[in-house]
C-alpha positions in Angstrom: -3.5 6.7 9.1 -6.7 5.4 10.4 -6.9 3.2 13.6 -10.1 1.3 14.1 -11.5 -2.2 14.7 -13.5 -1.6 11.4 -16.3 -3.7 12.9 -19.2 -1.2 13.1 -18.5 1.2 10.2 -21.0 1.8 7.4 -20.8 -0.6 4.4 -19.5 2.2 2.2 -16.6 3.1 4.5 -13.9 1.0 2.7 -14.6 2.9 -0.6 -14.8 6.3 1.1 -11.6 5.8 3.0 -9.8 4.4 0.0 -10.8 7.5 -2.0 -8.6 9.5 0.3 -5.6 7.7 -1.2 -5.5 9.8 -4.3 -3.1 12.5 -5.6 -0.1 10.9 -3.9 -1.6 10.6 -0.4 -0.4 7.7 1.6 -3.2 6.0 3.5 -2.7 3.1 5.9 -5.7 1.7 7.8 -4.7 -0.2 11.0 -7.3 -2.7 12.1 -6.8 -3.5 15.8 -8.7 -6.3 17.4 -8.5 -8.2 20.6 -7.3 -11.8 20.1 -10.7 -13.0 21.2 -12.3 -11.0 18.4 -10.2 -12.9 15.9 -11.2 -16.4 17.0 -14.3 -16.1 19.2 -12.8 -18.8 21.6 -15.7 -18.9 24.0 -17.8 -21.9 24.8 -21.5 -22.3 25.8 -23.8 -19.4 26.2 -22.2 -16.0 25.9 -23.6 -12.5 26.5 -22.0 -9.7 24.5 -22.5 -6.1 25.3 -21.6 -3.2 22.9 -19.1 -0.7 24.3 -20.5 2.0 22.0 -24.2 1.6 22.7 -26.8 -0.3 24.6 -26.8 -3.4 22.3 -26.7 -6.8 24.2 -26.6 -10.1 22.4 -26.9 -13.5 24.0 -26.1 -16.5 21.9 -24.4 -19.9 21.9 -20.7 -19.5 21.1 -20.4 -22.7 19.0 -23.4 -21.8 17.0 -22.3 -18.2 16.3 -18.5 -18.9 15.7 -18.6 -20.0 12.1 -20.9 -17.2 10.9 -19.0 -14.6 12.9 -15.6 -15.7 11.5 -17.1 -15.7 7.9 -18.4 -12.2 8.4 -15.1 -11.0 9.8 -13.2 -12.5 6.8 -15.7 -10.9 4.4 -15.2 -7.5 6.1 -11.4 -7.8 5.9 -11.6 -8.8 2.2 -13.9 -5.8 1.5 -11.4 -3.4 3.1 -8.4 -5.1 1.4 -10.0 -4.8 -2.0 -11.0 -1.2 -1.7 -7.7 -0.1 -0.2 -5.4 -1.9 -2.5 -7.3 -0.8 -5.6 -6.4 2.8 -4.7 -2.9 2.2 -3.5 -3.7 2.3 0.2 -2.8 -0.4 2.7 -4.4 -2.4 5.4 -2.4 -3.5 8.5 -3.9 -5.9 10.9 -2.9 -5.9 14.6 -4.1 -7.3 17.8 -4.0 -5.8 21.3 -1.5 -8.4 22.3 1.0 -7.7 19.5 4.4 -6.2 20.2 3.9 -2.4 19.7 7.2 -2.0 18.0 6.4 -4.7 15.5 3.0 -3.0 14.8 4.7 0.4 14.2 7.2 -1.2 11.9 4.4 -2.9 10.0 2.7 0.5 9.6 5.9 2.1 8.4 6.6 -0.7 5.9 3.1 -0.4 4.6 3.4 3.4 4.1 6.7 3.2 2.2 
């Protein structure tokens, strides 16, 4: 099982992770995002700071939202295609989800 937001991994990560799902191995990737990361609900000018580095981006929320959501959908599709092709599974969760429901979803995906 891999727990990640999947947002800043290298482009080849979906294929590399999916390759682990061979020879009967069960692989479940759990993408966990904050609800704000799913919808980018902000308005006006926003300043985003990376938690893993020194990157700071200042942009207009309305102008960035459509491209951000398109990129997020493309990322999810990339992971889904790579994983399903090898028999692995992708579970999506948010930090506000009921933890019991998330664990059940992981177990269902694994079996």
